[in-house]
N, C-alpha and C positions, 0 to 999 in steps of 0.2 A: 029105164028108157033104152030100148034095144036099138043097136046100130048107131048109137051116138058116139061120135069121136070128137076129141078136142085137140086143137093144136096149141101146144105150149111154146111160147117164145121167151127164151131167156137170153141173157147176155152171152153172146158167143155162139148161139145156135138155136134151132127150132126142133121140138120133139112132138111126136104124135102119141096121144094118150087115148086109149079105149077102155072104158070102165069094165071091170069084170063083173061077174054075176053078183057079187056081194058089195059092189061099190056104186054109189050114186054119182050124179053129175057134180055134186058139190064137194065130193071127198078130195082130200089132198093127195098127191102122189105118195106112194110108200117110200120109206127111207132108202129102199134098194133101187128106186127108179133112177134113170140117167140124170134127171133134173136135180135130184138130191145130191148126186155125186159130182155134178159138173164143177170144173175148176177153171178159172180164167187164166189168161196168159201171165198174170202177175203172180200166180201161185196161191191166190186167196180163193177160198171157196165162194161160189156164187151165192149171193144173198147174205154173206157175212161181211159186214163193213170192216175195212182195215182198221187195225188198232190206231187210235189217234196218238201221235207222238207226244210224249210228255214235254211240257215246256222246259227247255234247257235253262238251267240257272248256273251262274258262275260258282265255282267251288268256294267254300267259305274261306275267307282270307285268314292265313295263319300269321299271328303276330310275329313280326321280325324280332330276333334276339341278337344281341351283339355276339360275335364269335368269341369264344373263350378257348384258350389253348388247353389241350388235354393234359392231365397231370403228368403223363409220361412224355409229353412233348412241350417243354417250356418255350415261351416266346423268345424271339431272337435277343431281346434286351436281357431277359433272365439268363439265357445261355451265355451271353458275353460276360455278364456280371459273375456268373458262377465259375467261368473258366479263367477269370483274371487272377493272376498270382498275387498273394498278399504282399504288401510292401515290407521289405526287410531293412531297406536303407534308402535315404534320400541324398542324392548327389546334387550339390549346387554348382552352377557353371556360369561363367561370363562369356560374352561375345565381344570380340575385338578384331581389328584389322591391322595388318602390317604391310608397309610398302604402298605402292600406287595400285589400288584395286578399282575396277570399274563397276563391279557388282554392287547393287544397293545393299548395304549392311543389314538393314532391317528385313529385307526379303530373304537374305541368307539366314538370318536369325529365325525367321518364321519357319523355314524348311528344316533347320536343325531341330527346332522344338518339336515339329511334327514327327521327325524320324525318332527322336529320343522318347517320344510318348507312344510309339507304335507298340501295341500289346504283343506283337510277334517278335519284337526286338528285345533289348535288355530288360524291359519291364517284366518279361516272362521269367526272369531270374529273381524277381522281387525288388527291382531297383527303380526308384522314381527319380526323375530329373527335374530340377527347378532352376530357372534362370534368375540370377541376381545381378544387381548393378556393379557390385564389387565384392572382393573377398570370397570369391567362389572357390570350391575345391579344385576345379579345373577351369581352364580358359580355352574356348574353341576359337581359333584364329582363322580368318580368311586372309590368306597371305599371297602376295605377289610371288610368282614362281622363282624369281631371282633371289628372293629374301628367305626362301625356305631353308637353305643351308645355314642361315645365320643362327638358327636355334641349335644346331649340332652338325658336326662334320659327317655324321652318318645319314643326314637328310640330303636329298638331291633335289635339283630344280624340276625334275620331271614327274615327281610323285608327291603324295601327302606323307605326313610323318607324325609320330607321337614321341615326345621327349618330356620325361618327368610329368608335370601337371599340364603340359601344353599339348593340345590337340590341334595340329597344324594342317589346314586344308589348303592344298595348292589351288590357286584360283584358275589356272589354265585347265586343270583336270576337272574342276567344278563346272566350268563352262563347256568344255569340249568332251567330257567323259574320258575313258581310257585312251591310251595312244591308239592311233589308227590300226585297224586289223585285229584288235584284241577282242572286242565285244561290240562290234558295229551295230548289231541288232538289238542291243540292250538300251531301253530308254534312259536318257540322261538322268532323269529323276531317280530311277532305281539305282543307277551307278552312284549317285550322290549319297543315297541311303547306305549303300554298302560301305562307302569310304568312311562316313561318319561312324557307323557301328564298328567297323574294323579298327579304326584308330582309338575309339573309346575303349574297345576291348583290350587293347594293349595296356591302357591305364588301369583297367580293372584287374589286371594280373595275367593276361594271356601274352606273355612276352615273346614266345617263340611262334614262328609261322608254321601253319599246317600245310599239307600237300594234298593233291587230288588223289582220292582213294581208288579211283578206277574210272575208265571211260563210261560216260553216261550217268555217273553218280553225281549227287548234289555236292557242289564245292563247299568246303567248310568256310565259315565267315573269316577265320583267321588265316586263310590261304591268301597269298598275294595275287588276287584275281586280276589286278590291274596289269600284271606282267604276263598274263596268259592263263587260260582256263585248263589247258593240257587235257582236253577231252571231257572235263567235268561240266556240269550245268551251273550257270551263274546263280549266285545266291546272296541276297543282301541281309539275311538274318542269321543269328547264331543257331547252330544245330542244337538239338537237345543235349548232346554231349558237351557242348560249349557253354551251356547256361550256368556258368560258375563265375565267381568274382574273387579269386584267391587273395588279391591285395586289399579288397574291401571288407570281406567277411573273414576275419581272423579270430 
């Protein structure tokens, strides 16, 4: 059919098509015709339906499993147990008071027990402490300051002391910490721990006092920190070099 033209209307535009000599009116456009290559604004070819999105489904739930420590990283409980020193000796102690003291004796006893059980204290040397009502190896006294010299002339009213089997804790120092200006930034509880560990250290065999090894270094426990730190850093625990008990382990 000569002279026949068709107007093709497709999405996005209109195209004029005239059959060639070998094409009839019912023939489809060749693949190279503009209609076959038309692309809409979405980037999809005309006449090609967009792919339907697959229904999204939630990922399969993974059964929860309790966390287990790696063999190379033991749990905190295991670490603490593995680092605890084996007990080499048990020291029994009594709690007593001398003079007129205002501190509740059982509150005092509870803190002493806590300090003596601290794994960074004397237990690190293999010493276990157990309170008994009587006949203890040592007695830890909470003592009115004026009564401290009654144990020995070498004890003073201003400090704590250790004489023979008596660990004498000065009540004023227990309540107020060190004399003013010595360690004002140290918590009272930490000061108390240092005093108890220091005086017990004398009974264990550390009879001589140590000195500050240098400015900025950690003070030895057996240094008289209550009299001044001399540039050292306050320390309530025995240093590794102090973890001995010459009078206990003979």
